[in-house]
C-alpha positions as CSV (number, residue, x, y, z in Angstrom):
1,F,0.0,0.2,0.0
2,G,2.8,2.4,1.0
3,L,4.7,1.8,-2.3
4,G,1.7,2.7,-4.3
5,T,0.8,6.0,-2.5
6,I,4.4,7.5,-2.1
7,P,4.6,8.5,-5.8
8,L,1.6,10.8,-5.5
9,L,2.1,11.8,-2.1
10,A,5.6,13.1,-2.9
11,V,4.1,15.0,-6.1
12,V,1.6,16.7,-3.8
13,Y,4.2,17.6,-1.1
14,F,6.6,19.1,-3.8
15,S,4.2,21.0,-5.8
16,K,2.6,22.6,-2.9
17,D,4.5,25.9,-3.8
18,L,3.1,26.0,-7.3
19,I,-0.5,26.3,-5.8
20,S,-1.4,30.1,-4.7
21,N,-2.6,30.9,-1.4
22,K,-5.6,32.2,-2.7
23,L,-6.5,28.7,-4.4
24,R,-5.5,26.8,-1.3
25,A,-7.8,29.0,0.8
26,R,-10.8,28.2,-1.6
27,F,-9.9,24.5,-1.5
28,N,-9.8,24.4,2.4
29,R,-13.4,26.2,2.6
30,A,-14.8,23.6,0.1
31,V,-13.5,20.5,1.8
32,P,-16.2,20.5,4.5
33,Y,-18.9,20.7,1.9
34,A,-17.5,18.0,-0.2
35,I,-17.2,15.7,3.1
36,G,-20.8,16.7,4.0
37,V,-21.9,15.6,0.4
38,V,-20.3,12.3,0.4
39,A,-21.7,11.6,3.8
40,V,-25.2,12.3,2.7
41,L,-24.6,10.2,-0.1
42,L,-23.5,7.2,1.9
43,I,-26.4,7.7,4.0
44,L,-28.8,7.6,1.1
45,R,-27.1,4.4,-0.1
46,G,-27.6,2.7,3.3
47,M,-31.2,3.5,3.5
48,N,-32.0,1.4,0.4
49,L,-34.3,3.7,-1.0
50,G,-34.4,2.8,-4.8
51,I,-33.0,6.1,-6.0
52,P,-31.6,5.3,-9.3
53,F,-27.9,5.9,-9.1
54,I,-27.6,7.0,-5.6
55,S,-29.1,4.1,-3.6
56,P,-30.0,1.2,-5.8
57,E,-32.5,-1.1,-4.3
58,L,-31.5,-4.3,-3.1
59,H,-33.8,-7.3,-3.7
60,R,-34.2,-9.8,-0.6
61,S,-32.5,-12.3,-2.6
62,E,-29.4,-10.2,-3.1
63,I,-29.3,-9.0,0.8
64,T,-29.4,-12.9,1.7
65,T,-26.7,-13.7,-0.6
66,M,-24.6,-11.0,0.9
67,Q,-25.2,-12.1,4.5
68,E,-24.1,-15.8,3.8
69,C,-20.8,-14.7,3.0
70,H,-19.9,-13.7,6.6
């Protein structure tokens, strides 16, 4: 896992001076909203509401198959 992430982390670390402070501040303000959107999507998926592309409805046969593997 570490060998796969080290190159990307190195690129991010060494390119930090290329990003302006203004852009960095905008990014830092946007991160909490992005986390909130992801949290809402995960909650909707877990509720099994049947919303296309967000929370596909699992049928009873799929649920029992998934539980049998544990």
